[in-house]
PAKOL-190954 format. One record per atom (N, C-alpha, C, O): atom name; x, y, z. Coordinates in Angstrom, 1 decimal. Atoms other than C-alpha are relative to their C-alpha. Last residue first. Layout:
BEGIN
atom atom:CA, x:X, y:Y, z:Z
...
***
This chain:
BEGIN
atom atom:N, x:0.3, y:-0.7, z:1.3
atom atom:CA, x:40.4, y:-62.9, z:-102.0
atom atom:C, x:0.7, y:-0.7, z:-1.2
atom atom:O, x:0.6, y:-0.2, z:-2.3
atom atom:N, x:-1.2, y:-0.8, z:0.5
atom atom:CA, x:40.7, y:-65.4, z:-99.2
atom atom:C, x:-0.3, y:0.5, z:-1.3
atom atom:O, x:-0.8, y:-0.2, z:-2.2
atom atom:N, x:-0.3, y:-0.2, z:1.4
atom atom:CA, x:37.7, y:-66.7, z:-97.4
atom atom:C, x:1.2, y:0.8, z:-0.2
atom atom:O, x:1.6, y:1.6, z:0.6
atom atom:N, x:-0.8, y:-1.2, z:0.1
atom atom:CA, x:37.7, y:-68.1, z:-93.9
atom atom:C, x:0.4, y:0.3, z:-1.4
atom atom:O, x:1.3, y:-0.3, z:-1.9
atom atom:N, x:0.8, y:-1.0, z:-0.6
atom atom:CA, x:34.9, y:-70.7, z:-94.0
atom atom:C, x:0.7, y:1.4, z:0.0
atom atom:O, x:0.0, y:2.4, z:-0.3
atom atom:N, x:-0.6, y:-0.6, z:-1.2
atom atom:CA, x:36.9, y:-72.7, z:-96.5
atom atom:C, x:-1.0, y:1.0, z:0.6
atom atom:O, x:-1.6, y:1.8, z:-0.2
atom atom:N, x:1.0, y:-0.7, z:-0.8
atom atom:CA, x:36.2, y:-74.9, z:-99.5
atom atom:C, x:0.5, y:0.5, z:1.3
atom atom:O, x:1.4, y:-0.2, z:1.9
atom atom:N, x:0.5, y:0.7, z:-1.2
atom atom:CA, x:39.3, y:-75.7, z:-101.5
atom atom:C, x:-1.1, y:0.8, z:0.7
atom atom:O, x:-1.0, y:2.1, z:0.7
atom atom:N, x:0.6, y:-0.8, z:-1.0
atom atom:CA, x:40.3, y:-74.6, z:-105.0
atom atom:C, x:-0.5, y:-0.9, z:1.2
atom atom:O, x:-0.8, y:-2.1, z:0.9
atom atom:N, x:-0.4, y:-1.4, z:0.0
atom atom:CA, x:42.5, y:-75.7, z:-107.8
atom atom:C, x:-0.5, y:0.7, z:1.2
atom atom:O, x:0.1, y:1.7, z:1.6
atom atom:N, x:-1.4, y:-0.1, z:-0.1
atom atom:CA, x:42.4, y:-79.5, z:-107.4
atom atom:C, x:0.5, y:1.4, z:0.0
atom atom:O, x:1.7, y:1.7, z:0.3
atom atom:N, x:-0.5, y:0.1, z:-1.4
atom atom:CA, x:38.8, y:-79.2, z:-106.6
atom atom:C, x:1.5, y:0.0, z:0.1
atom atom:O, x:2.0, y:0.3, z:1.2
atom atom:N, x:-1.4, y:-0.5, z:0.0
atom atom:CA, x:38.1, y:-77.9, z:-110.1
atom atom:C, x:0.6, y:-0.1, z:1.4
atom atom:O, x:1.4, y:0.7, z:1.8
atom atom:N, x:-0.7, y:0.5, z:1.2
atom atom:CA, x:34.8, y:-79.7, z:-110.8
atom atom:C, x:1.5, y:0.4, z:-0.1
atom atom:O, x:2.2, y:-0.2, z:-0.8
atom atom:N, x:0.3, y:1.4, z:0.5
atom atom:CA, x:33.0, y:-79.6, z:-107.5
atom atom:C, x:0.8, y:-0.5, z:-1.2
atom atom:O, x:1.3, y:-1.6, z:-1.2
atom atom:N, x:-0.1, y:1.0, z:-1.1
atom atom:CA, x:34.6, y:-76.7, z:-105.6
atom atom:C, x:-0.3, y:-1.4, z:-0.5
atom atom:O, x:0.3, y:-2.4, z:-0.1
atom atom:N, x:-1.4, y:0.2, z:-0.5
atom atom:CA, x:35.4, y:-74.5, z:-108.6
atom atom:C, x:0.1, y:-1.1, z:1.0
atom atom:O, x:1.0, y:-1.9, z:1.0
atom atom:N, x:-0.8, y:0.5, z:1.0
atom atom:CA, x:32.0, y:-75.0, z:-110.3
atom atom:C, x:1.4, y:-0.3, z:0.5
atom atom:O, x:2.0, y:-1.3, z:0.2
atom atom:N, x:0.3, y:1.5, z:0.2
atom atom:CA, x:30.0, y:-74.7, z:-107.1
atom atom:C, x:1.0, y:-0.6, z:-1.1
atom atom:O, x:1.5, y:-1.7, z:-0.9
atom atom:N, x:-0.4, y:0.7, z:-1.2
atom atom:CA, x:31.6, y:-71.3, z:-106.4
atom atom:C, x:-0.1, y:-1.5, z:-0.1
atom atom:O, x:0.8, y:-2.3, z:0.2
atom atom:N, x:-1.5, y:0.1, z:0.1
atom atom:CA, x:31.3, y:-70.2, z:-110.0
atom atom:C, x:0.5, y:-0.7, z:1.2
atom atom:O, x:1.4, y:-1.5, z:1.2
atom atom:N, x:-0.7, y:-0.8, z:-0.9
atom atom:CA, x:27.5, y:-70.9, z:-109.7
atom atom:C, x:1.5, y:-0.2, z:-0.2
atom atom:O, x:1.9, y:-1.4, z:-0.3
atom atom:N, x:-0.8, y:0.7, z:-1.0
atom atom:CA, x:25.6, y:-72.4, z:-112.6
atom atom:C, x:0.8, y:1.0, z:0.8
atom atom:O, x:1.1, y:2.1, z:0.3
atom atom:N, x:0.5, y:-0.1, z:-1.3
atom atom:CA, x:22.8, y:-70.6, z:-114.4
atom atom:C, x:0.8, y:-0.7, z:1.1
atom atom:O, x:0.4, y:-0.7, z:2.3
atom atom:N, x:0.3, y:1.4, z:-0.5
atom atom:CA, x:23.7, y:-71.8, z:-117.9
atom atom:C, x:-0.6, y:0.0, z:1.4
atom atom:O, x:-1.2, y:-1.0, z:1.9
atom atom:N, x:0.5, y:0.9, z:1.0
atom atom:CA, x:23.6, y:-68.5, z:-119.8
atom atom:C, x:-0.4, y:-1.3, z:0.6
atom atom:O, x:-1.5, y:-1.8, z:0.3
atom atom:N, x:1.3, y:-0.5, z:0.6
atom atom:CA, x:23.9, y:-65.9, z:-117.1
atom atom:C, x:-0.6, y:-1.0, z:-1.0
atom atom:O, x:-1.8, y:-1.1, z:-1.1
atom atom:N, x:-0.1, y:0.0, z:1.5
atom atom:CA, x:26.7, y:-67.8, z:-115.2
atom atom:C, x:-1.4, y:0.4, z:-0.5
atom atom:O, x:-2.4, y:-0.3, z:-0.2
atom atom:N, x:0.9, y:1.0, z:0.7
atom atom:CA, x:26.3, y:-67.0, z:-111.5
atom atom:C, x:0.0, y:0.3, z:-1.5
atom atom:O, x:-0.2, y:1.4, z:-1.9
atom atom:N, x:0.3, y:-0.4, z:1.4
atom atom:CA, x:29.2, y:-65.3, z:-109.6
atom atom:C, x:-0.9, y:-1.1, z:-0.6
atom atom:O, x:-0.5, y:-2.3, z:-0.6
atom atom:N, x:-0.1, y:1.2, z:0.9
atom atom:CA, x:29.3, y:-65.7, z:-105.8
atom atom:C, x:-0.4, y:0.6, z:-1.4
atom atom:O, x:-1.1, y:1.5, z:-1.5
atom atom:N, x:0.9, y:0.2, z:1.1
atom atom:CA, x:30.2, y:-62.9, z:-103.5
atom atom:C, x:0.0, y:-1.4, z:-0.6
atom atom:O, x:0.9, y:-2.2, z:-0.3
atom atom:N, x:-0.1, y:1.4, z:0.3
atom atom:CA, x:31.8, y:-61.9, z:-100.2
atom atom:C, x:-1.1, y:-0.3, z:-1.0
atom atom:O, x:-2.3, y:-0.1, z:-0.8
atom atom:N, x:1.2, y:0.6, z:0.4
atom atom:CA, x:32.1, y:-58.1, z:-100.2
atom atom:C, x:0.3, y:-1.5, z:-0.4
atom atom:O, x:1.1, y:-1.8, z:-1.2
atom atom:N, x:-0.1, y:0.8, z:1.2
atom atom:CA, x:35.1, y:-57.0, z:-98.2
atom atom:C, x:-1.3, y:-0.6, z:-0.3
atom atom:O, x:-2.0, y:-1.2, z:0.5
atom atom:N, x:-0.2, y:-0.9, z:1.1
atom atom:CA, x:35.1, y:-54.1, z:-95.7
atom atom:C, x:0.2, y:-0.8, z:-1.3
atom atom:O, x:0.7, y:-0.2, z:-2.3
atom atom:N, x:-1.3, y:-0.6, z:-0.1
atom atom:CA, x:35.6, y:-56.6, z:-92.8
atom atom:C, x:0.3, y:0.8, z:-1.3
atom atom:O, x:1.4, y:0.7, z:-1.8
atom atom:N, x:-0.7, y:0.3, z:-1.2
atom atom:CA, x:32.5, y:-58.6, z:-93.8
atom atom:C, x:1.4, y:0.6, z:-0.1
atom atom:O, x:2.1, y:0.4, z:-1.0
atom atom:N, x:-1.1, y:-0.9, z:-0.2
atom atom:CA, x:29.8, y:-57.7, z:-96.3
atom atom:C, x:0.7, y:-0.2, z:1.3
atom atom:O, x:0.1, y:-0.1, z:2.3
atom atom:N, x:-0.1, y:-0.8, z:-1.2
atom atom:CA, x:27.6, y:-60.6, z:-97.2
atom atom:C, x:1.1, y:1.0, z:-0.2
atom atom:O, x:2.0, y:0.9, z:-1.1
atom atom:N, x:0.4, y:0.9, z:-1.1
atom atom:CA, x:26.5, y:-63.0, z:-100.0
atom atom:C, x:0.0, y:0.8, z:1.3
atom atom:O, x:-1.0, y:0.8, z:2.1
atom atom:N, x:-0.7, y:-0.3, z:-1.3
atom atom:CA, x:26.5, y:-60.5, z:-102.8
atom atom:C, x:-0.5, y:-0.9, z:1.1
atom atom:O, x:-1.7, y:-0.9, z:1.3
atom atom:N, x:1.0, y:0.1, z:-1.1
atom atom:CA, x:25.4, y:-62.1, z:-106.1
atom atom:C, x:0.8, y:0.2, z:1.3
atom atom:O, x:1.7, y:-0.6, z:1.6
atom atom:N, x:-0.7, y:0.0, z:-1.3
atom atom:CA, x:27.4, y:-61.0, z:-109.1
atom atom:C, x:-1.0, y:0.0, z:1.1
atom atom:O, x:-1.8, y:0.9, z:1.1
atom atom:N, x:0.7, y:-1.0, z:-0.9
atom atom:CA, x:25.7, y:-61.9, z:-112.4
atom atom:C, x:0.7, y:-0.2, z:1.4
atom atom:O, x:0.9, y:-1.3, z:1.8
atom atom:N, x:0.4, y:0.4, z:-1.3
atom atom:CA, x:28.0, y:-63.5, z:-114.9
atom atom:C, x:-0.8, y:1.1, z:0.7
atom atom:O, x:-0.7, y:2.3, z:0.4
atom atom:N, x:0.5, y:-1.2, z:-0.7
atom atom:CA, x:28.8, y:-63.5, z:-118.6
atom atom:C, x:-0.6, y:-0.4, z:1.3
atom atom:O, x:-1.2, y:-1.5, z:1.4
atom atom:N, x:1.3, y:0.0, z:-0.6
atom atom:CA, x:31.0, y:-66.2, z:-120.1
atom atom:C, x:-0.4, y:1.3, z:0.6
atom atom:O, x:0.5, y:2.1, z:0.9
atom atom:N, x:1.1, y:-0.3, z:1.0
atom atom:CA, x:33.8, y:-65.9, z:-122.5
atom atom:C, x:-1.4, y:0.0, z:0.5
atom atom:O, x:-2.3, y:0.1, z:-0.3
atom atom:N, x:0.0, y:-1.4, z:0.5
atom atom:CA, x:36.4, y:-65.6, z:-119.8
atom atom:C, x:-1.1, y:0.4, z:-0.9
atom atom:O, x:-1.5, y:1.5, z:-1.0
atom atom:N, x:1.0, y:-0.9, z:-0.5
atom atom:CA, x:35.6, y:-68.8, z:-117.9
atom atom:C, x:-0.2, y:1.4, z:-0.6
atom atom:O, x:-1.2, y:2.1, z:-0.5
atom atom:N, x:1.3, y:0.6, z:-0.3
atom atom:CA, x:37.3, y:-71.8, z:-119.2
atom atom:C, x:-1.1, y:1.0, z:0.2
atom atom:O, x:-2.3, y:0.8, z:-0.1
atom atom:N, x:0.5, y:0.6, z:1.3
atom atom:CA, x:40.2, y:-70.1, z:-120.9
atom atom:C, x:-1.4, y:-0.6, z:0.2
atom atom:O, x:-2.2, y:-0.5, z:-0.6
atom atom:N, x:0.4, y:-1.0, z:1.0
atom atom:CA, x:40.7, y:-67.8, z:-117.9
atom atom:C, x:-0.6, y:-0.6, z:-1.2
atom atom:O, x:-1.6, y:-0.2, z:-1.7
atom atom:N, x:1.4, y:-0.2, z:-0.1
atom atom:CA, x:40.9, y:-70.7, z:-115.4
atom atom:C, x:-0.6, y:0.9, z:-1.1
atom atom:O, x:-1.8, y:0.9, z:-1.4
atom atom:N, x:0.7, y:1.3, z:0.3
atom atom:CA, x:44.3, y:-71.8, z:-116.5
atom atom:C, x:-1.5, y:0.2, z:0.0
atom atom:O, x:-2.1, y:-0.4, z:-0.9
atom atom:N, x:-0.2, y:0.3, z:1.4
atom atom:CA, x:45.6, y:-68.2, z:-116.7
atom atom:C, x:-0.7, y:-1.3, z:-0.4
atom atom:O, x:-1.4, y:-1.4, z:-1.4
atom atom:N, x:0.9, y:-0.9, z:0.8
atom atom:CA, x:44.1, y:-67.4, z:-113.3
atom atom:C, x:0.1, y:-0.2, z:-1.5
atom atom:O, x:-0.9, y:-0.1, z:-2.2
atom atom:N, x:1.3, y:0.5, z:-0.2
atom atom:CA, x:45.8, y:-70.5, z:-111.7
atom atom:C, x:-1.0, y:0.9, z:-0.9
atom atom:O, x:-1.9, y:0.4, z:-1.6
atom atom:N, x:0.2, y:1.3, z:0.8
atom atom:CA, x:49.1, y:-69.6, z:-113.2
atom atom:C, x:-1.4, y:-0.5, z:0.1
atom atom:O, x:-2.0, y:-0.9, z:-0.9
atom atom:N, x:0.3, y:-0.3, z:1.4
atom atom:CA, x:48.7, y:-65.9, z:-111.9
atom atom:C, x:-0.1, y:-1.3, z:-0.9
atom atom:O, x:-0.9, y:-1.3, z:-1.8
atom atom:N, x:-1.2, y:-0.3, z:0.8
atom atom:CA, x:48.4, y:-66.9, z:-108.3
atom atom:C, x:-0.4, y:0.1, z:-1.5
atom atom:O, x:-1.4, y:-0.4, z:-1.9
atom atom:N, x:-0.3, y:1.1, z:0.9
atom atom:CA, x:45.1, y:-66.6, z:-106.4
atom atom:C, x:1.2, y:0.4, z:-0.8
atom atom:O, x:1.5, y:1.5, z:-1.1
atom atom:N, x:0.8, y:0.1, z:1.2
atom atom:CA, x:45.2, y:-63.9, z:-103.7
atom atom:C, x:0.3, y:-1.3, z:-0.8
atom atom:O, x:1.3, y:-2.0, z:-0.4
atom atom:N, x:1.5, y:0.2, z:-0.2
atom atom:CA, x:46.1, y:-63.3, z:-100.1
atom atom:C, x:-0.8, y:-0.2, z:-1.3
atom atom:O, x:-2.0, y:0.0, z:-1.3
atom atom:N, x:0.4, y:0.5, z:-1.2
atom atom:CA, x:49.9, y:-63.2, z:-99.4
atom atom:C, x:-1.6, y:-0.2, z:0.2
atom atom:O, x:-2.0, y:-0.6, z:1.2
atom atom:N, x:0.9, y:-0.9, z:-0.7
atom atom:CA, x:50.7, y:-60.8, z:-102.1
atom atom:C, x:-0.5, y:-0.6, z:1.3
atom atom:O, x:-0.9, y:0.2, z:2.2
atom atom:N, x:-0.5, y:-1.4, z:0.1
atom atom:CA, x:53.9, y:-62.6, z:-103.3
atom atom:C, x:-1.0, y:0.9, z:0.8
atom atom:O, x:-0.5, y:1.7, z:1.6
atom atom:N, x:-0.9, y:-0.3, z:-1.1
atom atom:CA, x:53.0, y:-66.1, z:-102.0
atom atom:C, x:0.4, y:1.5, z:0.0
atom atom:O, x:0.8, y:2.0, z:1.0
atom atom:N, x:-1.1, y:-1.0, z:0.4
atom atom:CA, x:50.1, y:-66.3, z:-104.4
atom atom:C, x:0.8, y:0.4, z:1.2
atom atom:O, x:0.3, y:1.2, z:2.0
atom atom:N, x:0.0, y:-1.2, z:-0.9
atom atom:CA, x:48.1, y:-69.4, z:-103.5
atom atom:C, x:1.2, y:0.9, z:-0.4
atom atom:O, x:2.3, y:0.4, z:-0.6
atom atom:N, x:0.5, y:-1.1, z:0.8
atom atom:CA, x:47.5, y:-71.9, z:-106.3
atom atom:C, x:-0.1, y:1.3, z:0.7
atom atom:O, x:-0.7, y:2.3, z:0.3
atom atom:N, x:-0.9, y:-0.2, z:1.2
atom atom:CA, x:49.7, y:-74.7, z:-104.9
atom atom:C, x:-0.5, y:1.1, z:-0.9
atom atom:O, x:0.2, y:1.5, z:-1.8
atom atom:N, x:-1.3, y:-0.4, z:-0.3
atom atom:CA, x:48.0, y:-74.4, z:-101.5
atom atom:C, x:0.9, y:0.3, z:-1.2
atom atom:O, x:1.6, y:1.3, z:-1.2
atom atom:N, x:-0.8, y:1.2, z:-0.5
atom atom:CA, x:44.5, y:-74.7, z:-102.9
atom atom:C, x:1.4, y:0.5, z:0.2
atom atom:O, x:1.8, y:1.4, z:-0.5
atom atom:N, x:-1.0, y:0.8, z:0.9
atom atom:CA, x:43.1, y:-71.2, z:-103.4
atom atom:C, x:0.5, y:-1.2, z:0.7
atom atom:O, x:0.8, y:-1.2, z:1.9
atom atom:N, x:-1.3, y:-0.6, z:-0.2
atom atom:CA, x:40.1, y:-70.2, z:-101.2
atom atom:C, x:0.9, y:-0.8, z:-0.9
atom atom:O, x:0.6, y:-1.9, z:-1.3
atom atom:N, x:-1.1, y:0.6, z:0.8
atom atom:CA, x:36.4, y:-70.7, z:-101.7
atom atom:C, x:1.3, y:0.7, z:0.3
atom atom:O, x:1.3, y:1.9, z:0.4
atom atom:N, x:-0.1, y:1.4, z:-0.2
atom atom:CA, x:33.4, y:-70.1, z:-99.4
atom atom:C, x:1.1, y:-0.7, z:-0.7
atom atom:O, x:1.2, y:-2.0, z:-0.7
atom atom:N, x:0.4, y:0.5, z:-1.3
atom atom:CA, x:32.6, y:-66.7, z:-100.8
atom atom:C, x:0.1, y:-1.5, z:0.1
atom atom:O, x:-0.3, y:-2.2, z:-0.8
atom atom:N, x:1.0, y:1.1, z:0.3
atom atom:CA, x:34.5, y:-65.6, z:-103.8
atom atom:C, x:-0.3, y:-0.7, z:1.3
atom atom:O, x:0.5, y:-1.4, z:1.9
atom atom:N, x:-0.6, y:1.3, z:0.0
atom atom:CA, x:36.2, y:-62.4, z:-102.6
atom atom:C, x:-1.1, y:-1.0, z:-0.3
atom atom:O, x:-2.3, y:-0.7, z:0.0
atom atom:N, x:0.9, y:1.1, z:0.1
atom atom:CA, x:35.5, y:-58.8, z:-103.4
atom atom:C, x:0.8, y:-1.3, z:0.3
atom atom:O, x:2.0, y:-1.3, z:0.0
atom atom:N, x:-0.6, y:1.3, z:-0.2
atom atom:CA, x:37.3, y:-55.6, z:-102.6
atom atom:C, x:-1.0, y:-1.0, z:0.1
atom atom:O, x:-2.0, y:-1.0, z:0.8
atom atom:N, x:0.8, y:0.8, z:-0.9
atom atom:CA, x:35.9, y:-52.5, z:-104.2
atom atom:C, x:0.6, y:-1.3, z:0.2
atom atom:O, x:0.8, y:-2.0, z:-0.8
atom atom:N, x:0.0, y:1.4, z:0.2
atom atom:CA, x:38.4, y:-50.1, z:-105.8
atom atom:C, x:-0.9, y:-0.6, z:1.1
atom atom:O, x:-0.8, y:-0.2, z:2.2
atom atom:N, x:0.8, y:0.3, z:1.2
atom atom:CA, x:37.6, y:-46.4, z:-105.8
atom atom:C, x:-0.1, y:-1.5, z:-0.3
atom atom:O, x:-1.1, y:-2.0, z:-0.9
atom atom:N, x:-0.7, y:0.8, z:0.9
atom atom:CA, x:38.8, y:-45.6, z:-102.3
atom atom:C, x:-0.9, y:-0.5, z:-1.1
atom atom:O, x:-2.1, y:-0.8, z:-0.8
atom atom:N, x:-0.1, y:1.4, z:-0.3
atom atom:CA, x:36.7, y:-42.9, z:-100.8
atom atom:C, x:0.8, y:-0.8, z:-1.0
atom atom:O, x:0.9, y:-0.4, z:-2.2
atom atom:N, x:0.8, y:0.8, z:1.0
atom atom:CA, x:37.6, y:-39.3, z:-101.6
atom atom:C, x:0.2, y:-1.4, z:0.4
atom atom:O, x:1.3, y:-1.9, z:0.6
atom atom:N, x:1.4, y:-0.4, z:0.0
atom atom:CA, x:38.6, y:-37.3, z:-98.5
atom atom:C, x:-0.8, y:-0.8, z:-1.0
atom atom:O, x:-2.0, y:-1.1, z:-0.7
atom atom:N, x:0.8, y:1.1, z:-0.5
atom atom:CA, x:41.9, y:-39.3, z:-98.3
atom atom:C, x:-1.5, y:0.3, z:0.1
atom atom:O, x:-2.3, y:-0.5, z:0.5
atom atom:N, x:0.2, y:1.0, z:1.0
atom atom:CA, x:43.7, y:-37.0, z:-100.7
atom atom:C, x:-0.7, y:-1.2, z:0.6
atom atom:O, x:-1.0, y:-2.1, z:-0.2
atom atom:N, x:1.0, y:-0.5, z:1.0
atom atom:CA, x:43.2, y:-34.0, z:-98.3
atom atom:C, x:-0.3, y:-1.1, z:-1.1
atom atom:O, x:-1.4, y:-1.1, z:-1.7
atom atom:N, x:1.4, y:0.3, z:-0.4
atom atom:CA, x:45.0, y:-36.0, z:-95.6
atom atom:C, x:-1.1, y:0.4, z:-1.0
atom atom:O, x:-2.2, y:-0.2, z:-1.1
atom atom:N, x:0.6, y:-1.2, z:-0.6
atom atom:CA, x:48.3, y:-35.7, z:-97.5
atom atom:C, x:-1.5, y:-0.3, z:0.3
atom atom:O, x:-2.2, y:-0.9, z:-0.5
atom atom:N, x:1.0, y:-0.8, z:0.7
atom atom:CA, x:49.6, y:-39.2, z:-98.1
atom atom:C, x:-0.5, y:1.2, z:0.7
atom atom:O, x:-0.7, y:1.1, z:2.0
atom atom:N, x:1.2, y:-0.2, z:-0.8
atom atom:CA, x:52.8, y:-40.4, z:-96.6
atom atom:C, x:-0.9, y:0.8, z:-0.8
atom atom:O, x:-0.6, y:1.9, z:-1.4
atom atom:N, x:0.0, y:-1.3, z:-0.7
atom atom:CA, x:55.3, y:-41.4, z:-99.3
atom atom:C, x:-1.3, y:0.0, z:0.8
atom atom:O, x:-2.3, y:-0.6, z:0.5
atom atom:N, x:1.2, y:-0.2, z:-0.8
atom atom:CA, x:56.2, y:-44.8, z:-100.8
atom atom:C, x:0.2, y:1.3, z:0.8
atom atom:O, x:1.2, y:1.6, z:1.5
atom atom:N, x:1.1, y:-0.4, z:0.9
atom atom:CA, x:58.6, y:-45.1, z:-103.7
atom atom:C, x:-1.2, y:0.3, z:0.8
atom atom:O, x:-2.2, y:0.7, z:0.2
atom atom:N, x:-0.2, y:-1.5, z:0.3
atom atom:CA, x:61.7, y:-45.1, z:-101.4
atom atom:C, x:-1.1, y:0.5, z:-1.0
atom atom:O, x:-1.1, y:1.7, z:-1.3
atom atom:N, x:0.5, y:-0.9, z:-1.1
atom atom:CA, x:60.3, y:-48.4, z:-100.0
atom atom:C, x:0.2, y:1.5, z:-0.3
atom atom:O, x:-0.6, y:2.3, z:0.2
atom atom:N, x:-1.0, y:-0.4, z:-0.9
atom atom:CA, x:60.9, y:-50.3, z:-103.3
atom atom:C, x:-0.6, y:1.0, z:1.0
atom atom:O, x:-1.5, y:1.8, z:0.7
atom atom:N, x:-0.7, y:-1.2, z:0.4
atom atom:CA, x:57.8, y:-51.8, z:-105.0
atom atom:C, x:1.1, y:0.3, z:1.1
atom atom:O, x:1.0, y:-0.3, z:2.2
atom atom:N, x:-1.1, y:-0.1, z:-1.0
atom atom:CA, x:55.9, y:-55.1, z:-105.0
atom atom:C, x:0.9, y:1.2, z:-0.5
atom atom:O, x:1.4, y:1.2, z:-1.7
atom atom:N, x:-1.4, y:-0.1, z:0.6
atom atom:CA, x:52.7, y:-54.7, z:-107.0
atom atom:C, x:1.0, y:0.1, z:1.2
atom atom:O, x:0.7, y:0.6, z:2.3
atom atom:N, x:-1.1, y:0.0, z:-0.9
atom atom:CA, x:49.0, y:-55.2, z:-106.3
atom atom:C, x:1.3, y:-0.1, z:-0.7
atom atom:O, x:1.4, y:-0.5, z:-1.9
atom atom:N, x:-1.1, y:0.9, z:0.3
atom atom:CA, x:45.9, y:-54.4, z:-108.4
atom atom:C, x:1.1, y:0.2, z:1.1
atom atom:O, x:1.1, y:1.2, z:1.8
atom atom:N, x:0.2, y:1.4, z:-0.5
atom atom:CA, x:42.7, y:-52.9, z:-106.9
atom atom:C, x:1.2, y:-0.9, z:-0.2
atom atom:O, x:1.3, y:-1.9, z:0.5
atom atom:N, x:0.0, y:0.9, z:1.1
atom atom:CA, x:42.5, y:-49.7, z:-108.9
atom atom:C, x:-0.2, y:-1.5, z:0.4
atom atom:O, x:-0.8, y:-2.2, z:-0.4
atom atom:N, x:1.0, y:-0.5, z:1.0
atom atom:CA, x:41.7, y:-46.9, z:-106.5
atom atom:C, x:-0.1, y:-0.9, z:-1.2
atom atom:O, x:-0.9, y:-0.6, z:-2.1
atom atom:N, x:1.4, y:0.0, z:-0.6
atom atom:CA, x:43.3, y:-48.6, z:-103.5
atom atom:C, x:-1.0, y:0.5, z:-0.9
atom atom:O, x:-2.2, y:0.4, z:-0.7
atom atom:N, x:0.5, y:-1.3, z:0.4
atom atom:CA, x:46.5, y:-49.6, z:-105.3
atom atom:C, x:-1.5, y:0.1, z:0.3
atom atom:O, x:-2.3, y:-0.6, z:-0.3
atom atom:N, x:1.2, y:0.0, z:0.8
atom atom:CA, x:47.6, y:-52.5, z:-103.2
atom atom:C, x:-0.4, y:1.4, z:-0.4
atom atom:O, x:-0.5, y:2.3, z:0.5
atom atom:N, x:1.0, y:-1.0, z:-0.2
atom atom:CA, x:51.2, y:-52.6, z:-102.0
atom atom:C, x:-1.2, y:-0.3, z:-0.9
atom atom:O, x:-1.1, y:-1.0, z:-1.9
atom atom:N, x:1.1, y:0.3, z:0.9
atom atom:CA, x:53.8, y:-55.3, z:-101.6
atom atom:C, x:-1.1, y:0.9, z:0.4
atom atom:O, x:-1.5, y:1.0, z:1.5
atom atom:N, x:1.3, y:0.1, z:-0.5
atom atom:CA, x:56.8, y:-53.6, z:-100.0
atom atom:C, x:-1.0, y:-0.5, z:-1.1
atom atom:O, x:-0.9, y:0.0, z:-2.2
atom atom:N, x:1.1, y:0.0, z:1.0
atom atom:CA, x:60.5, y:-53.7, z:-100.5
atom atom:C, x:-1.3, y:-0.3, z:0.7
atom atom:O, x:-1.4, y:-0.9, z:1.7
atom atom:N, x:0.6, y:-1.3, z:0.2
atom atom:CA, x:63.2, y:-52.7, z:-98.1
atom atom:C, x:-0.9, y:0.1, z:-1.2
atom atom:O, x:-1.0, y:1.1, z:-1.9
atom atom:N, x:-1.0, y:-0.8, z:0.8
atom atom:CA, x:65.0, y:-56.1, z:-98.6
atom atom:C, x:-0.5, y:1.4, z:-0.3
atom atom:O, x:-0.3, y:2.0, z:-1.4
atom atom:N, x:-1.3, y:-0.2, z:-0.7
atom atom:CA, x:63.2, y:-58.0, z:-95.8
atom atom:C, x:0.9, y:1.0, z:-0.7
atom atom:O, x:1.6, y:1.7, z:0.0
atom atom:N, x:-1.0, y:0.9, z:0.3
atom atom:CA, x:59.7, y:-57.7, z:-97.3
atom atom:C, x:1.3, y:0.4, z:0.7
atom atom:O, x:1.4, y:1.5, z:1.2
atom atom:N, x:-1.3, y:-0.6, z:-0.1
atom atom:CA, x:56.7, y:-55.9, z:-95.8
atom atom:C, x:1.0, y:-1.1, z:-0.2
atom atom:O, x:1.0, y:-2.1, z:0.4
atom atom:N, x:-1.1, y:0.8, z:-0.5
atom atom:CA, x:53.3, y:-57.0, z:-97.0
atom atom:C, x:1.3, y:0.8, z:0.0
atom atom:O, x:1.6, y:1.5, z:-0.9
atom atom:N, x:0.6, y:1.3, z:-0.3
atom atom:CA, x:49.9, y:-55.4, z:-97.8
atom atom:C, x:1.1, y:-0.9, z:0.7
atom atom:O, x:0.7, y:-1.7, z:1.5
atom atom:N, x:-1.1, y:1.0, z:0.0
atom atom:CA, x:50.9, y:-51.8, z:-97.7
atom atom:C, x:-0.7, y:-1.3, z:0.4
atom atom:O, x:-1.3, y:-1.4, z:1.5
atom atom:N, x:-0.1, y:0.5, z:-1.3
atom atom:CA, x:48.0, y:-49.6, z:-98.8
atom atom:C, x:1.0, y:-1.1, z:0.0
atom atom:O, x:1.1, y:-1.8, z:-1.0
atom atom:N, x:-0.2, y:1.5, z:-0.2
atom atom:CA, x:48.2, y:-47.5, z:-101.9
atom atom:C, x:-0.1, y:-0.3, z:1.5
atom atom:O, x:-0.1, y:0.6, z:2.3
atom atom:N, x:0.3, y:0.4, z:-1.4
atom atom:CA, x:47.1, y:-44.1, z:-103.3
atom atom:C, x:0.2, y:-1.5, z:0.2
atom atom:O, x:-0.4, y:-2.3, z:-0.6
atom atom:N, x:1.2, y:0.8, z:-0.2
atom atom:CA, x:48.9, y:-43.3, z:-106.5
atom atom:C, x:-0.2, y:-0.3, z:1.4
atom atom:O, x:0.8, y:-0.4, z:2.2
atom atom:N, x:0.2, y:0.6, z:-1.3
atom atom:CA, x:51.5, y:-40.7, z:-107.5
atom atom:C, x:-1.4, y:-0.7, z:0.1
atom atom:O, x:-2.3, y:-0.3, z:-0.6
atom atom:N, x:1.3, y:0.0, z:-0.4
atom atom:CA, x:52.8, y:-39.8, z:-111.0
atom atom:C, x:-0.2, y:-0.8, z:1.4
atom atom:O, x:0.5, y:-1.7, z:1.6
***
């Protein structure tokens, strides 16, 4: 099966970190698995929408060195227990460079995920003008 991807990072050993543009997930694959896409398959817009939490970036120890731009899996597991059972409203702050910069607001308590991470979990996240997904 073939999937549309964009190359995120080139590794030394003929491997590439790619993002599946219709799903959003990333994976490192061998170069022989990458083919040039026929233009007819680019007529349909990418189905994944890129979001980042506005004003927040991973602290250095929570940065995923594999993809070069996301939270690492350890951080996501730690935070998942705190946050998974809540419901959120996504508030779009702006659209910049094809990425929606958002904040998530808890529907039950009304707190902002951005504020939560920066105030209560500062060891996990740092405030930053230049946001990282």
